Structures are given as C-alpha cells and as structure tokens.
N, C-alpha and C positions, 0 to 999 in steps of 0.2 A: 845790449851788446853790440859792437859793431858789425859791418857788414862780413869782414873778414874773418871775426870770431865766429859768426852766424854759420859760416861756411863750412868752419873746422866742426865745429858743434854738430851740423849735419851728418858728416861723415861718421860720427861717432854714434849718432842716434837720427836714423834715416826717416824715422816718422816726422820728426820736425818738419820736412818739406813734404808732406805725404798732400797730394791733390784730393780734393774734397770728397770722393767717393772712397776713396783707399782709407782716408781718416774717419770716415763714418763705420766702415768695414772692421776697423781696427779698434773702433769702439764698442762694437758689439762683440767682437770676437774676444776681448780683453776680459768679459765677465765669464767665458769659459761656458758651458753645457751642463745638463742635469737631466735624468732619464724622466720621462713622463709615459703615461698610457692614455692616447685618445684615439677615439674611434676605432678601439680595439686593437691597438697597433703600439708598440714599443717606438718611442723617438727619443731621439734628443732635441734638448730646448735650449734656447739660448738664454742664460740667465740675465742678459740685459733687458729683456722684455719684461721682467719680474719687478723692473724699476728698484733695482736691488738699494741705491743709494739713498731711497726716499721709506724705505722700510715697506716698499710695494705698493705705496699709494695711488699710483697710477700704474700698476703692472697690467699687461693686456692678459688677460685669463684665457686660456685655450687658443685654438688658431693656430696653433704651433706647425703644422704641414705649411700653412698659407704663410707665416712668417719665416720658414726656411728658405720656403721659395724664394720669397723677398730677398733673404741674403745672398741665395744663389745669384740671383739677377744682378745684387750690388758686387758682388765678386766679380761677375764678367763685366761690368760697367768699368768697375776699379782697374780690370787688366787691360780692356780695350779689346774684349774679344767680341766684336760685331755689336755690341749693345750701348755704343758709347752714345748714341743719340736718342736711347730710350729714356722716357718718363715713366717712371714707376708709379703706378696706379693702384690705389686701395679702395675697393667699393663693396656695399654690401648694405644690408637693411639698418634701419636705426636701432641704437642700443646695442652694437655687437663689438664695441671696443675700438673703434676708428679714432676716435677724439682721445682715447686714453692713449693710443699709439704715438699721438702727436705730442702728449705730454710726455711720455716714456722718452721719445726720441731726445726731445728738448732736455730733460732732466737729465738722461744718460751722456749725452755730448756737454754738457755743463761739466757733469762732475769728471767726465775722461780727462777734460782739458785741465782739472787742476792737479792731474796725477803727472809724476816727473815723466813718465812715456809720451802722455797724451797732452803735452805742452804745444799751444801752438803759437804761432809768429805773424806779425805784420811790421809794418817801417812807420817812421814818423820822420818829418822833414824840419829843417830849420835853415830858413836862408835869410835871417837875419845880419850875418856877418859879410854877407855878399855885397858888392858895391852897389851904392845907391838902392838898395833894397826897398820896394815898397810894401814888405812885409808878405808872408804866406797866409793867409786868414780863409775862413769860411763865409769872408764878406765883413768880419767886425775889424775894428780898430787893433793894431798890432799894440801887441804887450812886449815886454822886455823878459829876459831870462828864460826860466823855466816855461813860461806861457809862450814861447816862441816857437815851441815844438806842437806840430801837427800831426795827427796820426792820419793815415789812409782811410778817409771814411766808410771804403769797403773793404777793409780788410785784406789788402793785396799781399800775396806773397813776396817775401824777400828777393826770391831768386826772380821776381817780375823785373828786379831793378837792372839785371845783366842783359845786356842785347842780346839777343835770339841765337847767334852763333855761339857766344860764350856760354851761353844757357844749356845750348845742346851737349857743347863739350863737358861742361860741367855733370850733368845728368848722365853722361856715358859713363862718365867715372865713377857716378855714385850707385849705377845700377849694374856696373862690372860686377858678375859672380852672383848676381839675385835672379830669383826665380822668373821666368815671365809674367806669371799671375801677381808678381810684388813689386815690379818695377814701378819706379816714379815717376810722373808726369810734370811737367811747368809749361803750360801753352799760352797762358796769359801773359799778355805786355802789361806795364804800367797803368793803372787808371788814370784819366784825364785830371783829376785832382792831383795825385803825384807827377803825373808827365809834365804839368804846369810849373812844379816846382823844380822838375830835374831840367827842363829846358830853360827855366831864367837863371839857375845856376850855371849849366853849360854855357849859355850866351854871356854871362858876367865873366865866366874865367876864360872863355876865348878872345875876348876884348882886353884883358889882362896878357896874353899871349903865352897861357898856358897850353902845353901840348898833352899832357897827363891829364885831359879832361874828364875821364869817368874817375880816376882816382880823387881829383879835387871836389867832383860833384858828390861822391861818396864818402867823403871824409866824415869821420865821425861828429864833428862841429857841425855837420848839415844832415847827416842821415843816420838813425840808428835805428836797430832791430829792436822790437817791443814785443813782450809776452802778453797776450789778452785770454781772460776767461770766456770761451765760447757761450754765448747766451742769445735769447732773443734779441733782435736788433742789431748782434753783433757776431756775424758766422750762421744765426740761423734766423731765416725771413718766416714769417707764418702771415700769409692773406687771408683774412677772414671774410665769412660772408657778409657783415655790414660795411666791409672797406669799398670806399667809392672813390671814382675819378676816373680820367681816361685811361686805356691801357698803358698809355706810357708812365702815368703818373704810379698807377697800382704795380707796374714793372722796377721802374729804374729810379724814379722820382719826379720832379718839377723844377724848373727854374723860376728863381727867385727875383722879379723886376726890380722891386727896391734897390737891390744889390747891385744888380747887372748896372744900374743907372749910375752909380757909385765908382764902378771899377774903369779905369783907363784902359779898354783892352783893345783898341785901334779898331773897332766897329765890328769886332768880332764876338762871339759869345764866351766867356771866362767861365771854364768849369768851376771854378770856386764859387760861383753864385749858383750852382745846382743842388739840391737838397738832400739826395742820394739816399731818400728815405722807401725809396719801391723794395717790394719783397725780394726781388734779386739784389739788389745792393746789399740789404740787410744780411741775406744769405749767403754772399759770396764769400769763398772759403771754405763752406762747410753742408749747410744743408737749406733748401729752398721747399716751405711746403704751403699748397693752394689748399686752404681748407674749405669744405662745403663747395666744391669746384664747379657744381649745377649753376650757382648762383655766379660764377664765373668764365661761363661757356666761351664768351666772347674772345676772353683774355687767352684760352688755352692755344687757339690758332695762332697768335702773336707767340706764343712760345715753340712755334717750331723751329725756329733759328737757333733758338738758345743751346739745346742739346747738341744740333747740327753743326754750328759755327762756333758756340760758346762765346758768343758776343750779343751785346744790346745796344740799340743805337739812345744816345740822349738827345740827338739833334741831328742836323744835316751836318754830315764831315765831323761827327763827334760821336764815337763809340766806345764801348767800354766792354773789354774782355771780361769773361766771366769763369769761375772756377767753384760749380756749386751743384750739389746733387738734386734734382728734381724729385718731389712727390707730390701728387695729386689723391685729395681723399674726398671723396664723394659718397651719397646714397645711390639709390639704383637709377635715379630718376637722369642721373648725367647719361646713363647708356642709352637711356629712350633719346635723348638729344642728339646725340653722337649717329645714332641708327635712323633719324628721320629721313635722309635720301637716300637709303637701301635701294630705293626702288630705281634709282637713278642710274646703277650698277657702276659703269667704269666712270661715271662723269660726276660721282659724291663728291663734292668739296673738301667734306672732311674724312676723307679718304687718308692722306698723308699724316692728320693727326692720329687717326685712331691706329696706323700703322705704327706709330711711335711710342702708344701706350701698352706698357706692359701690365696687366692685369693681373690685381691678386684680391681676391674676394674673400672678405669676411662673411661668417656663417653663425647664427644663433650657436651656443654650446650644446652639445649632445654627449656631454660628460654631467652626470648627477652629482658627483664630489665638486666639480668646477662651476656648477649653478649654484651648488648650495653656499660653497664658499663667496661667490659672487653677491648672491642674497646678502648673506652676514655681513658684506662690507656695505652693502646700499643700507642696511639698517643700524648698523652699530659704527662704532668708529675704527674695527678692527682693519688692519690693511695687511697685514704680514702675508706671504704668499704660502701656501702649502705646500711643502717641498717633500713630505715623505712619500716612500715608496712602498711601505709595507699598506696593502689595501685593509688589513683589519684595523689599522690604526686612523686612516682615513674615514674608513665607516664609520667608526666611533665618533668621530669629530662630526661627520654629516647628520647623524643622530642626535647628537647633542641639543640640550635647551639653548634658548637664548633670552637672557631678559633685558628688559629695555625701560628705560625711566621716561614717562610719560607725564607731561606737565597738563592739568585740568584745573577745574574751579577750586578743588580741593587741594591744590599743590602739588608736588612732584609723587608720581604713582610709580610703584615697580609691577611690569607687566611681564608676564611668561609666556614665550612661545614653547609650548610643551616638547617633549624631547619627540622627536620624529617629526615635528611640525615644519621645520626648515628643508627636511629630507623630503617630506610630501610635497611641497609647493615645487619644490626642485624636479623632483621626479616627473610630476604631471607636467611642468611646462618641457622638460626633455620629451616626454612622450608625445606631445602635440610636436615636436618638431621634426621625429622619425617618419621616414618614407615608410609605409606598410605594403606599397603594392609588390616588392620583391621577397617579402616575408616568408620563410618557409614554413610548412603547417607545423613543425615541431617547436616553435619559437613566436610567442607574443612580443608585443611592444614593450612591455616592461621588462623583461627576459633581454630583448635586443637593447635595452637602455644599460640593463647590467654589464652587457658583453662589450660595450661600446667603454664602459667605465673603467673596466679592472682588466679586459682583456680574455674574459672566460666567463662561462654560465656553469651553474650547477656545482656539484662536488662530487668527489670519488670517483666511481665508475661511470656516474653519470656527468661528470664535466666535461663539458665542448668548448675547445678553445676558438678565438676569434677566425682563426685561419682556417678553420673547418667551413665557413660560410662564406658566400661569394654576395656581398652588398654592392649596390653602387650608391657610394659614399657620397658622391656630388650630390643626390636627391635628400642627404639629409641637413637638417640646419638652415635651410634656405627660407622658411617659413615656419609660421608657429606662434606661440605665445613670449612675447618680450620679457626681459627681465623685468622692466619699467611697468608693467601691468602687473605682474606678480609682485613686485616691491609695493605697490599701492594698494593692492588687497590685503597683503599684510599690515602693511601701515593702518588702514581702515579698521582692521580688526584691533588692532594694539590699541588704537584710540576709542574705542567702543565698548563698553562694559556687556559682556554675553549675558543673554537672555537666562539664565541659571543663579541660582544661591544655595548655600548652605550653611548650618547654624553657626560652624565654627572657622569653616575655611574660605579664603577669598578665591572660589571658583570663578565668579564673574570677571578676575582678572587674569585669567587663562586663557590662551589662545591655543586650541587642538587642532591635529591635523584634521580632522573632519571640518571645523571652523573654516579652515582656510580652504581646501577641497571644495566645500559648498560655495564659498564666496567668490571663488575663479569662476566656477562655473555661472553662478547667478550674474556675475558683471558681464558675462559675453554680450549679452543683449542690448546694453547701452553702451559699450564699446565701439566708436565709431572705425576702428582699425581692421575689423573683423568681418568678413563677409558672412552671408548666410549659410554657405557651404562649410564656411570654416568653423561656424560656431556649432552644427551639426555635427561635423568631424570631432571637433574638442569635446563636445558633451559626449558622443559615444565611446572615449577612450578614458573617461574616467573611473569607470567600474573597476578595473583592472588595476586602476593607481590605488583606489580606496582598499580593493582585497590586499594588496600588497603590504600596504601600509598598519592594515589591520592583522596582519599575521605577524608584522614586527612587534607591534605592541602584545599580540597574544603572547610569543616568545617570551618578552618581558615579564608580563603576569604569571607566567608557567613558571618561570625561573624563581620568581618571588616568592609562590605557593609551595614550591618544593626545595626551597633553599636549605633547608635542614636536613634534606635528603641527598641522594647521589652518592657515587662512588667517591672513597678518597683517592687520588691519586696513585698512591701506594698499591692499592687493591687491583686498580685498573692494570698497573704496571704487572702486577703479578699474574692477575688473570691472562694478560695478553701473553704474557712469558709462557704459559701454560698451553693455552692454544697453539701457540706456534709451535712447540713441542710435540702435543697431539696431533697435529695436523703432518709434521715432517718426521714420525717416529723418532723424535730426539729425547733428550732427557733436560730438566732443569735442573738449578744449582740451588739447593737450601740452604739455610741462614747459616749452617755449620760449615758450609763449602763444599757439600757433597752432591752427587750427581744420583737423581732418582728421578722416576718415571712422573710425568705428569699428574696431577691430582683431579681425580673426574669428579668427587665429590666437593670439592673447594671451586671447579668452574661451574658446577651445577647450582651450587647456592649462589655465586655470583649473579648468574643468569635469571634464576627464580625469585631472589629475595631483593638483591640490589639493584638489577635493572626491571625486573618484574615482566621480563618479556615472555616467559614460558611456566608452564605448571609442571607439577609432578608427572601428569600424564604425558608429556612431551618426552620422556625418559624411560627406559627399561632398567631401572635399578638407579645406578648412577650413569649410565651409558647412554648417550644421548639418540634420540630418534631421527627420523628425517629433517624435520623442521629445523632442529638446533644444528644439526651437522650443515645443513645449508647455511644457516646464520653465521657460523662459526669459517666456512671456508668461503662463501662469496662476500660477505661482509669485513668479517676481522682479517681474515687473512688476505684477503686481496688489497686490503690497505697497508697492511704489515710489509707484503712482497713488496708493492709498489715503492714503500718508503725505504725498503733494502735495497733496492734496486738503486734508486737515487741516491743513495748515502752510504754505497756499499763498500765494504772492508772486509777485513781477513776473516772477522769473527762478529757476527750479529747478536744483539741480545735485544728483547722487546723493552729492557730498561733505557736502551739508548734512544728509543723513540721519544721524541717531543711531542706530547699530544696535541698541543696548538698547532704543529705544521702537519698534521693529517687529519684534515678536517672531519672524514668519515668516521673515524675514531670519536672525535670529539663530539659529533652530532649524535652518533649513534649511541656511543656507550655512555656519553655524559647527557643524552637527549631527554627531555620530557613531553609528555603528551596529557591528556586530560584522564586517561585509564590511569596513569600513575598517580593523578592527584585524586582521583577515585580509592584506589588501593591504597595510598598512604593516609590519607584522611576521611576513613568511613564516615565520618560524622558530619562532613563537611555538606552545608546546606547553600547553593549559591544564590536562591530565591530571597535569602536573608542580606545580602552582601551589603545591600544599600544603608540597612541601621541594624545591625546583628544584634539580638538581645544579648544582654551582659552575661559572660559566665559561660557562654556557648563554645562549642568548638570554632565554629564560625568567627566568632569575634575574634577568638584569639589568634586563628589562623589570618583574617585581616589585617590585625595591630602587626602582625609578625613580617606579611607581605608588602605594607606600606612603608615599614621601616628599611626592607631591603630595596625597594624602588627608590627611597630617596638616599640610600647610603651607597647603594651599588651603579645604582643606573642614571643617577642626576636629576632625577624627578623632585619636585616639590611636594610637599604633603597636599596640595590643593590638585595639581596635576596628576599624582598618583590615584589621586581618588578617582577624578575623573576617568583616566585610563582604565584603571580595573574595572568601574562598574560598566563603560562601554565594553570591555571584553567579556566580563561574568554574562551581561545580557544576553549577549550571542550563544553562550554555551548552556544556559539553564534549561531548555529543554531537554539536554543530555540526562540528566539527572531526574527526569519525570518517571 
C-alpha cells in the first residue's frame, strides 16, 4: 500500500504501528490466559507460552510466576513507565526451559504476524525513475521493474519516513483517547540504507525545482509500505553462543569492502555497502535475543546505549535508530561474571549494566504433573500441553503407562514404562528440588510435592490447603535433579532388558517404578553434576518416594482383588440418605413416595456386610454402639454436611451427592484394605501368587485381578504380573 493508505489503515488498526515492546506484549496477550496451580497457588497463565500454534512443541512448562513477571515488565516497558532502558534477563540452571522460551517467542511472534490483527509493516524504495539514478542496491547491479524495489534491511517502521515534528503530530492524533499504558511510540528515524534513498530522491527533485519534496519522495512509484512475516532475521534477531566477530559485527553488521570500492560515494562510507546482519539489525521492529549470554559478556556492556538511546553506531558519523525489545538469556554463570567486581563497591565497572538488567529466574519444576508431562515429551513425540483443571484427570494422566518403540539387534521392540513409573521418576525429581529446612513437622517432602501440585494435601477433614502453610518458595527449584538426568535414566532402562523372565510374558521389556528409582540413585555416583553432599541428600529422600509409589500400586492391586465386591452406587446413596435422616431426626422417602423412619437394619447390614467395617458386637440389636455412631457422625455426616454447605439449596437429599466430589465418602465407603480381601476371599493364599495351583481360589482370583488391572488401570499383562507380585510379596506376612 502507499504511505497515505498505511496512515489511514493505522487509524483503523493502531497495532499496525505499534512499537516493538507493545507489539510483543500484544502477541502474548492475544492468546489469552488459562488457570493453573503451581507452587500450591492458583494463577493465570498466558497461553502464548504453551506454544499453541505448534501444538505445544516448544511450550515452556511451569515457571508461570516468572513468565507473568516478565509480562508485567514488558507492559511497563511498552508504556514507557520508567523501564524503557531495561534489558529483560532470563537466568536459571540448565534444563529449566530457557531455550524453549526463545523458540516459543519466535514461534508465537511469527504466527501472530500472520494474523489480521498482528500484521507487521515496513517500507521499500525504488529510485529507478529519478533523474540519472545510479540505482538503489545492496551493492549489486541494478535490475529493472519489480526488481528495482529494495526493502529496508532492518524492517524500519513506515512512520519513520515522516519528519520528527510531523510524526509527533500524527502520534498525538493516534493516541488521542488511548490509555497511557496503550499509547503508541515511534522514536526511530529512517535507517541509514533508507536514508540514502530518501536523500537521493530529495536531491533529485530539488534540482528539478519541486517544492513538495516530501510528496515527491514518498510518491507510490518510489515508496511503498509492505507487510512482512516476523521471523528470525526479519524482526527477530537471535545471537547464539557460537556467533563470532567484533562487538559491532555481532550487534549491527559489517562493512563489505569490495562493495565500497564499487560505489562512487565521494569519499564517504555508503550505507548500501553495510551487511545489516547483526543481531540488532535482524531484531529491529520486534525482538532481539542474546542467547547463552555468558558467552557474550563483552557485548552486554556495548548494549547499554541501546535501551537508553535506542541507537547503535555503524561507523563514525553513521548511526542507526532502533526499536527492539532486548531479552538476554543465560545460565547462572553470567551472574558470577557480573558480580566479579562487587568488592570494588561504588567503582564497579559493571554497575551500570547490572542496574539495567531486570532478572527473571527460571527454576526446576516443583509440580509432579508438570515434570511427568515434561518427561513424556522427552521420551515420546507427545507435545500437546495438558490444560485440564480437574486434578483427578491430571493425576490419571500422570500415573499412565508409556509405550516406547526401541530398535535393537532383533529389530523394533515395544518397551513399557509401567503405570506409576513416570510418576515415580517425576515425584523423586521434584522431591530432590524442595527445601526441607522450613518443613512443618506435620508435613513430609512427598506431601509438600502434592501440595505444590494441586494446592492441597489430604482429604475430607484431614484436607489442608496450601495457604495454611508458610513456605519460602524462593528456596524451591533452585537445584536438584534436572530433567535431563531423569530422562537419561529412563532411556537407559528402556534400551536394556531387565534381569527377570517369565515363561509366557515379556516381563524383561517392562520398566517398573522400582527399576527407575533404583537407577536414579545408582547413577548419582557417576554423575559429575552433583556434589557429594547432594548425592547423600538425594539418597536420603528416596525412601519416602518409594513408599508413596508402592502405596499407589497397592491401591491398584486391592481394587483389582475386590473388583467384584463393594457397594453399588444406589446402595451407597440409600445408605447415606438413611444416615443423614438418622443423624438429623428426619425421615426418608421410600420407593412409593412415602415418608418413613430410617431403616436401622438396612444401615447395619450395609456397614457389616457391604463395608465389612463392623461386627454384630458393635450393635445393640440393630442400634449402633459408640464406634458405629462415631463412624456415622464423624466420617459420613461430616462429609455430607460439608457437601451440603458447599452446594446448599432449599432441600438437600443424599441422592443429590455426586460421590466423586466427596473424597471422604469415596475413600471410606468404597475403600478397600487387606482385611476386606481376607474377609471376602477366605481361601486366598498370597504365597501362591507367583504360580498358583490350577483350580485354586488364588488362581481364580489372580486371573480376575490381572484382567482388571489390564482393562481398568492400563497395565499390560506383563506389568500387571510384576506389580501384583511386588505388592503381594509385601503383605504375605499378614496371612501367616
């Protein structure tokens, strides 16, 4: 479009003229937010960091508080509220997602620039029609027609064409009625390449006697506004650790001597012979990222004038205005370099640089579900981000098995990470990252991990929310086992057959939670990234994780052994309805719609036969003794009362309860333990479990349990065999 058309377009779509920080902010905000729980707190997370345009391939998992602080800083920079000179700095240990952030920013900005609201514009010139034009080039021979057009090599904004006073008036009109935090800025003048074209055209038309020089220079035959897609090298500059050259080359570009010799520039350096391939040139108009900044510490001091003056020098007397958002990414070693002169106090030569760096620190994940998700991404092709808010749904995904194809000498083999294996690896990794110094006596590190993951620990009357605890969250996630170590242990186990066998099942191809946890501890000694103190500390934290994971497997096996028992939901509903009426001196409604007294015998039979919690001796006839009364009042009614209060309306009935939303009812009324197994299966002999004699009660029960684990809990027959063996070996002594 023409410059005039562009101005009209900007008044309808102001974001088309947004300065760099405002544009980056708009791209992030355009994707909206979603609720998450991290560190035990409910937060709103920007979906932009989930890399939605690439199905989450380069999503930044976790670190939501850090990312939100980054966006807050970006908002302040965009509004010019005292942070205009700030360089945004991301620091943190290796494998915490910093590189993924860079990729996520590149992907997100590129895709946003393809949308109607995110279209980005620059200018291109054609001086072929001017008097005795030598041709505007990047040093090459001039071509005709469409090839006579040359785009700004640094994505200069179309507004930079206007003289400063005109631009100021234009911006004042554009910003009229806009909030201070949303006003547009356009401080940059034309880049040197475009200035060369402008001045040539201006001189040519001045010689012709034209007085409307601006109109002549910006005529559509010489200047047009062009849409471009933001990408690396075009609106996004990324300086990698291996990029070499002088500071000026890395920042702006370099002079091309052969081209200078070809140009008749009357003894001066012609900006057409500059490469414009430095990181700031590439990132002008949007984003500049210095990756692995500790490798470019010398460059950081040269960047000081960029946020302050928004300008970089190409040579003596030749400077280039900039409009870019600076982001620096580094490991923690950069901080050590920045602090090396601390002992000089007020004479620290790096003081000015440190003042301009706004630090945002990434830490290791302290959420088990996020760590499990990250491990699955590392081991498989899964990339989609888990956005479920129902903790039960997330917990189910965490415990799920993973099947991986492995190629060995015999071809492609299927290996299974059994249910709870990824969960075990994730939990142990997280537990090593948690600070134990301020842990309350009533809480262990596994419970702290659960608290951080879902915002509460326990259930029913024992439930405690995260806000009941006072943790120093800054001490969590700073060190511990990195995901790369855990991933490598899992990969090693997947590629090696386990030392076990079965006559019918490929148990050697199954990786169990115990395999992985043992492997993680065994590998600590040879891993150079851990100190002796860390190794000792990590080993001490293993037992609690093993116990927790074993409990999860035990619950699976118990459910499998008792899968054909337990209360029907209608029976549970009827029982709760009668208990509620018994406790409140109320009546129940029978099948004929008549009110009647709660049935004492029905409640007794449910408690003794269905639940198996009490015997005849616990009743006086059909009337409950103290133990039964306490169970009904403190366990059942407490849950019902809490549910009724949270879902109160004019009339409450127990049948209104969704048992899945009342954990204590679900756990107690439908719970299983080994006494239930002994009661329901009196002929069961756990010592026979490994190879039960055909036709025995144990053989029949094992077949039923394995089938349940496979169909209902996601085990394979091989992993179900191993998990049930492991659990039964621990409880055999109870039948002695």
